[in-house]
ROKOL-352412 format. One record per residue (C-alpha): x, y, z; residue number from 1. Coordinates in steps of 0.001 Angstrom, whole numbers. Layout:
// ROKOL-352412
R       c1       c2       c3    k
R        X        Y        Z  NUM
...
This chain:
// ROKOL-352412
R       c1       c2       c3    k
R   107094    97301     1849    1
R   103737    95276     2696    2
R   101150    96103     4707    3
R   101522    94585     8167    4
R    98616    93668     9280    5
R    97732    90404    11227    6
R    95412    87871     9784    7
R    93175    89106    12790    8
R    92853    92963    12074    9
R    91989    91321     8336   10
R    89196    90094     9948   11
R    88333    92910    11657   12
R    88688    95552     8617   13
R    86461    92770     6403   14
R    84159    92914     9151   15
R    83588    96486     9099   16
R    83405    96513     5724   17
R    80922    94076     5472   18
R    78423    95871     7538   19
R    78476    98974     6121   20
R    78232    97171     2566   21
R    74537    97289     2911   22
R    72797   100761     1626   23
R    70273   101226     4535   24
R    73095   100712     7374   25
R    75474   102761     4993   26
R    72241   105476     5668   27
R    71815   104888     8965   28
R    75442   105798     9674   29
R    75115   108903     7654   30
R    71892   110376     9815   31
R    73815   109522    12770   32
R    77158   112011    11784   33
R    77078   114324    14479   34
R    74165   113319    16106   35
R    71950   111447    18218   36
R    68351   110252    17145   37
R    65572   108626    18765   38
R    65072   105161    16618   39
R    61788   106927    15908   40
R    64155   109444    13559   41
R    66401   106517    11991   42
R    63751   105472     9555   43
R    65926   105488     5682   44
R    64010   106745     2656   45
R    62377   104527     1920   46
R    60782   103013     4668   47
R    61630   100072     6237   48
R    59858    98100     8169   49
R    60257    98514    11943   50
R    61439    94827    12687   51
R    64126    95315     9646   52
R    65457    98615    10865   53
R    65978    97004    14092   54
R    67610    94147    12379   55
R    70384    96801    10868   56
R    71123    98955    13929   57
R    71686    95581    15570   58
R    74465    94928    12902   59
R    76145    98150    12907   60
R    75794    97637    17232   61
R    77812    94747    16744   62
R    80544    95880    14681   63
R    81121    98962    17075   64
R    79849   101043    14895   65
R    77046   102605    16732   66
R    75782   102923    20132   67
R    72818   102670    21337   68
R    71088   104522    24513   69
R    67889   103633    26301   70
R    65364   106745    27212   71
R    62146   105243    28566   72
R    60929   103265    25889   73
R    63101   105018    23189   74
R    66761   104279    22329   75
R    68832   106993    21299   76
R    71646   106359    18894   77
R    74738   108070    17741   78
R    78052   106920    16124   79
R    80823   105175    18581   80
R    83325   106724    19002   81
R    85977   106313    16881   82
R    84359   104757    14382   83
R    84653   106544    11204   84
R    88495   106722    11748   85
R    88664   102746    12283   86
R    86588   102721     9028   87
R    88933   104644     7761   88
R    91840   102296     8676   89
R    89642    99614     7278   90
R    90147   100547     3333   91
R    93214   100806     1524   92
R    95553   103776     2356   93
R    96215   105712     -789   94
R    99323   107352      431   95
R   100678   103888     1107   96
R    99872   102141    -2491   97
R   101604   105061    -4105   98
R   104908   104658    -1810   99
R   104730   100757    -2374  100
R   104403   101328    -6516  101
R   107837   104208    -6074  102
R   109629   101204    -4570  103
R   108536    98865    -7260  104
R   109293   100956    -9849  105
């Protein structure tokens, strides 16, 4: 049983995982789970400069993991619909691996 993903699907999965491979971006995702937050409330620990925070938010936005909605001078961020599910799908499936091992044995 071979994983039937296409090269494009592998590339998409790798892009998602690359986006969250940075500790700051991973921390930002955790801050957004289950809630919308103003950019002013998204300072990770340890604190980083505003331009670096903007960069990390941009990477997550471009990966399709978060969405921003302008509210006056501020932007409210939230997880994009299905973001966590897409991340989980990008990872190896332990059940599939177990089935593959059972077939090989």
